[in-house]
C-alpha positions in Angstrom: 3.8 -18.7 -3.9 6.1 -18.1 -6.4 10.0 -19.0 -5.9 11.1 -16.7 -8.1 11.4 -14.0 -5.6 13.5 -15.9 -3.5 16.4 -14.1 -2.6 19.3 -13.9 -0.3 18.6 -13.3 3.2 20.1 -9.8 3.9 19.6 -6.9 6.3 18.5 -3.9 3.8 20.1 -0.6 4.2 18.5 2.8 2.9 20.1 6.3 2.2 20.1 8.4 5.5 19.5 5.2 7.8 22.0 5.5 10.9 23.9 2.4 11.6 23.2 1.2 15.2 25.7 -0.5 17.4 25.4 -3.3 19.6 25.8 -2.3 23.6 27.5 -3.9 26.3 25.0 -4.3 29.1 25.4 -5.2 32.5 23.2 -7.8 34.3 22.0 -5.2 36.7 20.7 -2.9 33.7 18.7 -5.7 32.2 15.7 -4.6 34.2 15.5 -1.0 32.8 16.4 -2.2 29.0 13.2 -4.2 29.0 11.1 -1.6 29.4 11.9 0.1 26.2 8.7 0.8 24.0 8.5 0.8 20.2 9.0 4.5 20.6 12.6 3.7 20.8 12.9 0.9 18.2 15.0 1.0 15.2 14.6 -1.0 12.3 11.0 -1.2 11.2 8.0 -0.7 13.3 4.1 -1.0 12.3 2.0 2.0 10.8 -0.1 3.6 13.4 -1.3 6.8 12.0 -1.4 8.9 9.2 1.9 10.5 9.7 4.2 7.7 9.5 3.3 7.2 5.5 6.2 9.1 4.1 9.2 7.0 3.2 9.8 3.5 2.4 6.3 1.2 3.2 6.9 -2.5 3.5 2.9 -4.0 2.7 2.4 -7.6 4.1 -0.4 -10.0 4.6 -1.6 -12.3 6.9 -1.6 -15.3 4.3 -0.7 -18.9 4.7 2.5 -18.7 4.7 2.6 -15.1 5.3 3.3 -13.1 2.2 4.4 -9.3 1.3 3.6 -7.0 -2.0 6.5 -7.5 -4.3 6.6 -5.6 -7.6 9.9 -7.5 -9.9 12.3 -5.9 -12.0 9.7 -5.9 -14.9 6.9 -4.5 -12.9 4.9 -7.3 -12.2 3.2 -7.5 -8.8 2.8 -9.9 -7.1 2.9 -11.2 -3.4 6.2 -13.4 -2.2 6.5 -15.2 0.5 8.4 -13.6 3.8 11.3 -14.4 4.4 13.7 -14.8 7.8 15.4 -11.6 8.6 19.2 -11.6 8.7 20.5 -13.6 11.8 23.5 -10.9 11.8 21.5 -8.0 12.2 22.7 -5.6 14.7 18.8 -4.7 16.1 18.7 -6.0 19.7 15.0 -6.2 20.0 13.8 -9.9 21.1 10.6 -9.0 19.5 12.4 -8.9 15.9 15.1 -11.6 16.6 13.8 -14.8 14.2 14.3 -17.7 15.9 14.0 -20.5 13.9 9.6 -20.8 13.7 7.9 -19.5 11.1 8.0 -15.8 9.8 5.1 -13.3 11.4 4.7 -9.7 11.2 6.5 -8.6 14.4 9.8 -10.6 13.0 8.9 -9.7 9.1 11.7 -7.3 7.4 12.2 -6.6 3.4 15.1 -8.7 2.2 15.1 -7.2 -1.6 14.2 -3.5 -2.5 11.1 -5.3 -4.5 9.7 -5.7 -1.5 9.5 -1.9 -0.7 7.6 1.1 -1.8 8.2 4.4 -1.5 5.1 6.5 0.3 4.2 9.7 -0.5 1.2 11.9 1.2 -0.3 13.8 -1.0 -0.8 17.7 0.7 -3.6 18.3 2.9 -5.4 14.9 2.4 -5.4 11.1 3.3 -4.4 10.3 -0.1 -1.3 9.1 -1.1 1.5 8.1 -4.1 3.0 4.0 -4.0 6.2 4.5 -6.3 8.3 1.1 -6.6 12.1 0.8 -6.9 12.1 1.2 -10.4 10.1 4.6 -10.1 7.1 3.2 -11.8 4.0 3.8 -9.3 1.1 1.7 -8.6 -2.1 2.1 -10.1 -5.2 1.0 -10.6 -7.9 1.7 -13.6 -11.6 1.3 -13.9 -11.6 -2.3 -13.8 -9.4 -2.8 -10.8 -6.4 -3.8 -12.8 -3.4 -3.0 -10.8 -0.7 -2.1 -12.5 3.1 -0.2 -11.9 4.5 0.5 -15.0 3.7 4.6 -15.4 6.3 7.0 -14.3 4.0 9.9 -13.9 1.3 10.8 -11.7 -2.4 10.8 -12.3 -5.7 10.2 -10.6 -5.3 6.5 -11.5 -1.8 6.8 -9.4 -3.8 8.1 -6.3 -4.5 6.1 -3.2 -6.6 6.9 -0.1 -5.2 5.4 2.7 -7.6 3.9 5.7 -6.1 2.5 8.8 -7.1 -0.4 10.7 -4.4 -0.6 13.2 -7.6 -1.4 15.8 -8.2 -4.4 13.8 -4.8 -5.6 12.7 -1.4 -4.3 14.2 -0.1 -2.0 11.3 -3.7 -2.7 9.5 -4.2 -0.5 6.3 -6.6 -0.7 3.1 -6.0 1.5 0.1 -9.5 2.9 -2.0 -8.6 3.8 -5.4 -9.9 6.9 -7.5 -13.1 4.8 -8.4 -13.9 4.1 -4.4 -12.8 0.3 -4.7 -10.2 -1.4 -2.7 -6.9 -3.3 -3.4 -7.2 -6.6 -2.6 -5.5 -10.0 -2.1 -7.1 -12.4 -4.8 -6.3 -16.2 -4.7 -7.2 -18.0 -8.0 -7.7 -21.6 -8.0 -6.2 -23.9 -10.4 -8.1 -25.0 -13.3 -7.0 -28.2 -14.3 -9.1 -28.4 -17.0 -7.3 -25.6 -18.8 -4.3 -26.5 -17.4 -3.8 -23.0 -15.3 -2.0 -23.5 -12.2 -3.3 -21.2 -9.1 -2.1 -18.4 -7.4 -2.7 -14.7 -6.1 -3.8 -11.8 -7.6 -3.5 -7.8 -6.6 -6.9 -6.0 -7.8 -8.5 -3.3 -6.7 -12.3 -3.9 -7.5 -13.7 -4.8 -4.2 -16.7 -2.8 -2.8 -15.7 -3.3 0.7 -12.9 -3.8 3.6 -13.1 -7.4 4.6 -10.3 -9.4 5.4 -8.4 -9.8 1.7 -8.3 -5.8 1.5 -6.3 -5.2 5.1 -2.6 -5.3 4.5 -0.3 -4.9 7.2 2.2 -2.3 6.8 5.5 -1.1 8.5 7.6 1.4 8.1 11.2 2.3 9.0 11.5 3.8 12.9 13.1 7.0 11.6 10.3 8.0 9.9 7.8 8.0 13.0 10.4 9.9 15.1 10.5 12.6 12.1 6.7 13.1 12.3 7.1 12.8 16.6 9.5 15.6 16.1 6.7 17.8 14.1 4.1 17.5 16.7 2.4 14.7 15.0 1.4 16.6 11.9 3.2 17.0 8.9 2.3 20.3 7.0 3.1 20.2 2.9 2.7 23.7 1.2 0.8 23.2 -2.1 3.4 25.3 -3.7 6.3 23.7 -2.2 4.6 20.0 -3.6 4.3 21.2 -7.0 8.2 22.4 -7.0 9.1 18.9 -6.1 7.2 17.6 -8.3 8.6 19.7 -11.3 12.1 18.8 -10.0 11.3 15.4 -11.0 10.1 15.0 -14.2 11.5 18.6 -15.9 14.7 17.7 -17.7 15.6 20.7 -19.5 16.9 24.8 -19.0 20.5 23.8 -17.5 18.6 22.3 -14.3 16.4 25.6 -13.7 13.3 24.3 -12.4 10.3 26.1 -13.8 6.8 26.0 -12.8 3.0 27.3 -13.6 2.8 31.3 -12.7 -0.9 30.1 -12.3 -2.6 30.9 -9.0 -2.5 28.0 -6.8 -6.1 28.5 -6.1 -6.8 26.0 -8.8 -4.5 23.3 -7.2 -6.5 23.7 -3.8 -9.7 23.4 -5.7 -8.4 20.2 -7.6 -7.1 18.6 -4.4 -10.7 18.7 -2.6 -12.4 17.4 -5.8 -10.0 14.5 -6.1 -7.6 15.4 -9.3 -4.9 17.0 -7.7 -2.0 15.2 -9.7 -4.0 15.3 -12.9 -3.7 19.2 -12.3 -0.3 19.4 -11.4 0.6 17.4 -14.5 -1.4 19.5 -16.8 0.2 22.5 -15.5 3.6 21.1 -16.2 2.3 20.2 -19.6 1.2 23.8 -20.3 5.0 25.2 -19.5 6.0 21.5 -21.8 8.2 21.2 -18.6 7.2 17.3 -18.0 9.1 14.8 -20.2 5.9 12.4 -20.4 3.6 14.8 -21.8 2.9 14.8 -25.1 
């Protein structure tokens, strides 16, 4: 694994996250406290359902040593070795306390923003987008080449999330627009050409196997939000279009302009798997997207 992503081991904090305080407990209360479940946990917890996917997402892989998806300052995608969580963390859950041994999925937490992507579900579907900390989206072309260079969303930036929690805790696979799966590909060193080995992220796998299953964690507060909403997060198509226009529009003194065409075309595009592309076309018609030519 490359060492260039090794950073100071420090607990990450995110906007809107509430700080937890250490609680003093009496010895007789310990029995009750140990009955706490993951539903009451803070920090990072395994993905259990599609409704969990809305916010910061930490994608790990069961390599040796364990690693996580990383997108650096130059939008280069790689897998970096997991680092132990901060020892001064306020999290008192013993399952996530690092005891000095190898880092595993239970104890793993992101130690840099490069290791976190933001998942946004597309309305009324199992598809999502994955955005890096620098605003670039994870995308895949028809040849399976995975990049993170674009700031606009099209069909190549859409991924279908497939839960594999029955096989691995937090297990999840991602399928691109062309029906191929995101995978971790270990490249052997070529001593004849002087080329070193390493790990590549590709999206040209035909089936889901070991290399296609990532283990994902989210912040516990996002699971709680979904639970309060009855386990189902409903996103209105028109509201989603307004939100996307607000992100990409840069004119008219802050007033957001959206297409006055019927949303029926958007709903049709959603069923055909070209929802983001249709949104981009609508923004282009009203000349409200700074990325449209």
